[in-house]
N, C-alpha and C positions, 0 to 999 in steps of 0.2 A: 183370443184366449184359447188356451188348451186345458181340457180335463182329461185326466187319465183314470180309467176305471180298471184298475189291475185285475180285480176279482172276477170282471166280466170280460176281460181282455178287449176293451173298447177305448179308443181315443176320439174325443170330440174336439174338433177345431171350428172356432167361430172367428171369421174375419168380418170386421165391420169398417168398410171403406166406401161408403156411399154406393155408386153403382157397380163397384167390384166386390160387394158383400157376398159371403158365401158360408156355408156350413158344410163340414166334411166330417165323415165317420170312418175311421180305421177299425174294422171288425176283424181282429186277428184270430178269433175262433172260427169264423166262418170263411176267412181268406179274402175278403172284399173291401174296397174302398168305395164309398159313395160321396159325391160332391153335389150339392145343391146351389147352382148359381141363381141367386135372386133376380139379376137383370135379364135373364134368359127364361126365368120360369121353367127350368129343365133340371134333371138329375142325371148325372154321368156315373156310371158304375164301372169300375175295372177290378180284375183280380190282382192280389197282391203277389208281387214277384219279390222274392227274398233277395235277389241280388241287387235291387233298386230301392227297396223300402227298409228303412230301418226296423229292427226288432222292437218289440213293445218295451222291453227294459232298457233300450238305448234312446227311445224317442224323447223320454222325459229329460234325460241328461243333454241331449242335443238342443231341446228347446230352452234349457237353463242357461247353456252355454252361450246360445244366440242371444237371448235377453240380456245376459251379463256383458258379453263383449260386443254386442250389436252387429258385427260383422267377422264372423268365424269361418274359417274353411272346413269344409267337411265333404268327405265324398258320398254323404248320404243326403245332400241337398236334393230334393225331389221336385221335379218339373213335369207336368203331364200336359200333353197337347190333345185336345179333343177335336176330332173332325166330326162335323155334323153328318149325320146318315139317316137312316130310317129309325124313327122313335116308335114306342108302343107304351101303352100304359101297362103297369104291372097287374099281374094276375096272382091268384094263390099259389101256384107253383113258383113263381119268382120269390115270393116272400118267404116260402119254405126254404129256398135256396139261400137268400140273402140274409134272412133273420129279421127279427122284430125291430132292431135299431135302425136299419136301413129302410125297412117299411114305414116305419114313423117318420123318417126324413122324406121319403119320396113318394109316399101315396098321393094319388091324383096328379103327379107330374109325368110328362113324357120321359120315358127312361131311355137313355142311350147307353149302349154298352161298348 
């Protein structure tokens, strides 16, 4: 499911698929995406790169097209590959940078950037 909070410039994406379940936050005001993978009990954070990530006003339309057509070609299909590296727990300076929405998602989990 996807929830778009236009006034806060936030998109919440919840994937419920057993071992592949995850929650993702696109925080357009801060410029970061955070994904919490439940199977790995970890949080992955990346900077939004405008050339790869659709704008907030486009993401709802793309999701609607995808739901309606089930298989639509779009140059904005987003795939990210995370490589395990050093993790750390978030500190106050991280939450100031990433914001309250990502803090709520990732507090207490190892952070991978």
